[in-house]
C-alpha positions in Angstrom: -4.0 0.9 32.3 -7.1 3.1 31.3 -10.1 1.3 30.0 -13.4 2.7 28.7 -16.4 0.9 27.5 -16.7 1.8 23.8 -20.2 2.1 22.5 -21.3 -0.8 24.9 -19.7 -3.3 22.4 -16.0 -3.0 22.9 -13.5 -2.1 25.5 -10.8 0.3 24.5 -7.2 0.3 25.9 -4.5 3.0 25.2 -0.9 2.2 24.3 2.2 4.3 23.3 4.9 3.1 20.9 8.2 2.3 22.3 11.3 2.7 20.1 13.4 0.5 22.2 10.8 -2.3 22.1 10.4 -1.9 18.4 14.1 -2.4 17.9 14.0 -5.5 20.1 11.2 -6.8 17.9 13.1 -6.3 14.8 16.1 -8.2 16.3 13.8 -11.0 17.5 12.1 -11.3 14.0 15.6 -11.7 12.3 16.8 -14.3 14.9 13.4 -16.2 14.5 13.6 -15.9 10.6 10.4 -14.0 10.5 8.5 -16.3 12.8 7.9 -13.6 15.4 6.6 -11.2 12.8 4.2 -13.8 11.5 3.0 -14.7 15.0 2.2 -11.1 15.8 0.4 -10.7 12.5 -1.9 -13.4 13.7 -2.3 -12.0 17.1 -2.4 -8.1 17.0 -2.7 -7.9 20.8 0.5 -9.6 21.3 2.1 -7.2 18.9 0.8 -4.2 20.8 1.7 -5.6 24.2 5.2 -6.5 23.1 6.0 -3.2 21.2 4.1 -0.6 23.1 3.7 0.7 26.6 0.3 1.0 28.4 -0.9 4.6 28.9 -4.0 6.8 29.1 -6.1 7.1 26.0 -5.1 10.9 25.9 -1.5 9.9 25.3 -2.1 6.9 23.2 -1.0 6.5 19.6 -2.3 3.0 19.3 -5.5 1.5 20.8 -6.7 -2.0 21.4 -10.3 -2.8 21.0 -11.8 -5.9 22.7 -15.4 -7.2 22.3 -17.2 -7.7 25.3 -18.8 -11.0 24.3 -17.6 -14.5 25.1 -15.1 -14.5 22.2 -13.1 -11.5 23.4 -11.8 -10.7 19.9 -9.0 -8.1 19.8 -8.6 -5.4 17.2 -5.6 -3.1 16.8 -6.3 0.6 15.6 -3.8 3.5 15.0 -4.8 6.9 16.3 -4.7 9.4 13.4 -4.7 13.1 13.2 -6.7 15.5 10.8 -5.5 19.0 10.2 -8.3 21.6 10.1 -7.9 24.6 7.7 -9.9 27.7 7.8 -10.2 30.7 5.2 -7.7 33.4 5.9 -10.1 36.3 5.5 -10.5 38.6 8.5 -14.4 37.9 8.8 -13.6 34.1 8.7 -10.9 34.4 11.2 -13.2 36.2 13.7 -15.9 33.7 13.1 -13.4 30.8 13.7 -12.1 32.4 16.8 -15.8 32.8 18.1 -16.6 29.1 17.5 -13.5 27.7 19.0 -14.1 29.9 22.1 -17.6 28.9 22.5 -17.5 26.2 25.3 -20.8 24.6 24.1 -19.6 24.2 20.5 -18.4 20.9 19.1 -15.3 22.4 17.6 -14.2 23.7 21.1 -14.5 20.1 22.5 -12.5 18.4 19.9 -10.0 20.8 18.3 -6.5 20.8 19.9 -5.3 24.4 19.9 -3.3 26.1 18.7 -2.4 23.3 16.1 -6.1 23.1 15.1 -5.8 19.2 15.0 -8.3 16.5 15.7 -7.4 13.0 17.0 -9.5 10.1 15.7 -9.8 6.4 15.2 -11.6 4.5 12.4 -13.6 1.4 13.2 -15.8 -0.4 10.7 -15.9 2.8 8.3 -17.0 5.0 11.3 -14.7 7.7 12.6 -14.6 8.4 16.3 -13.0 11.7 17.5 -11.3 12.5 20.8 -13.5 14.6 23.0 -11.2 16.9 25.1 -13.9 17.4 27.8 -15.1 13.8 28.2 -11.6 12.3 27.6 -12.9 9.6 25.3 -13.6 8.9 21.7 -17.0 9.8 20.4 -18.7 9.4 17.1 -17.7 12.0 14.5 -20.0 14.5 12.9 -20.4 15.4 9.3 -19.1 18.9 10.2 -15.6 17.5 10.6 -15.4 14.4 8.5 -17.6 15.3 5.3 -20.5 13.4 3.9 -22.1 10.3 5.6 -21.1 7.8 3.0 -19.6 4.3 3.0 -16.3 4.4 1.2 -15.7 0.9 -0.2 -12.2 0.2 -1.5 -11.4 -2.7 -3.7 -8.2 -4.3 -2.4 -5.7 -5.2 -5.1 -5.1 -8.9 -5.9 -1.6 -8.9 -4.5 -2.8 -7.6 -1.2 -5.5 -10.3 -1.1 -3.1 -12.9 -2.1 -0.7 -11.9 0.7 -3.4 -12.0 3.3 -4.5 -15.5 2.2 -1.0 -16.9 2.2 -0.3 -15.7 5.6 -3.2 -17.5 6.9 -2.1 -20.1 9.6 -3.6 -23.0 7.5 -1.3 -22.2 4.5 1.6 -21.5 6.7 1.3 -25.0 8.1 1.0 -26.3 4.5 4.2 -24.7 3.7 5.9 -26.2 6.7 4.4 -29.6 5.7 5.8 -29.2 2.1 9.2 -28.4 3.3 9.2 -31.4 5.7 8.0 -33.8 3.0 10.6 -32.5 0.5 13.4 -33.0 3.1 12.3 -36.7 3.3 12.0 -37.1 -0.4 8.1 -37.4 -0.5 8.1 -35.5 -3.8 4.8 -36.8 -5.1 2.9 -35.8 -1.9 4.7 -32.4 -1.8 3.7 -31.6 -5.5 0.1 -32.7 -4.9 -0.1 -30.6 -1.9 1.3 -27.5 -3.7 -1.1 -28.0 -6.5 -4.1 -28.1 -4.2 -3.0 -25.3 -2.1 -2.6 -23.0 -5.3 -6.0 -24.0 -6.6 -7.6 -23.3 -3.1 -5.8 -19.9 -2.7 -6.7 -18.8 -6.4 -10.5 -19.6 -5.7 -10.5 -17.9 -2.3 -8.9 -14.7 -3.8 -11.2 -14.8 -6.7 -14.3 -15.1 -4.4 -13.2 -12.3 -2.2 -12.5 -9.9 -5.0 -15.9 -10.6 -6.6 -17.6 -9.9 -3.4 -15.7 -6.7 -2.9 -16.6 -5.5 -6.4 -20.3 -6.4 -5.9 -20.4 -4.6 -2.6 -18.6 -1.6 -4.2 -21.2 -1.3 -6.9 -24.1 -1.7 -4.4 -22.8 1.1 -2.3 -22.0 3.4 -5.3 -25.6 2.9 -6.5 -27.0 4.1 -3.1 -24.5 6.9 -2.7 -25.5 8.5 -6.0 -29.0 10.0 -6.6 -30.5 11.1 -9.9 -32.4 14.4 -9.5 -34.8 15.8 -12.1 -35.4 19.5 -12.2 -38.6 20.6 -14.0 -38.7 24.1 -15.3 -41.6 26.3 -16.1 -40.9 26.2 -19.8 -41.2 22.4 -19.9 -37.6 21.6 -19.9 -36.0 19.1 -17.6 -32.5 19.0 -16.2 -31.0 15.9 -14.7 -28.3 16.0 -12.0 -26.4 13.2 -10.2 -25.9 14.1 -6.6 -23.5 12.2 -4.3 -25.0 11.9 -0.8 
């Protein structure tokens, strides 16, 4: 297994997907009535260890990140690709060839030729690109990945609801309700169902409201009002996205 220290905060390990192991995982999930799928949802490192084969970072399509503190928290990330496109004019083509051939340029170090693709992973809204010379992921530049803004997406309610229901606590609650119903403890089961629904509703509402507030806060900082004063006394207002 190949391991690199990642920005002095995380260790990163490379894995490659295995079709045979994925098929065995599907069979195991069916035989366990979905319990194996739920277990690997809770523990992403187990999911990678079971379905993937360890390899170098250069060959990996899945990476595992592990914090170097005492908690040792694991995070699963998929290696993604971006296709670069250049203008087709002769002058631009010559400029492109010059830049890609320059061993000191950033593009020469990160662009896989001749496909003109770039490998990257995204961690906490920051993209890290694969450096062909250093053989590791480095922080991306604006040149490749556009403006330096925080893109906050508001998750739909159904997705928040699914994440909340799949929490180990509520999974245990479902098991308890099934057990009590089988023993004819109807009153306890109904009370537990009502309390669980209320708790889930409040949790989803709270997360949704926080996401909306964060989205509005980021949008207000990403946009800037610019006033252009002209000699004739007129003014023009522009909204620029940073």
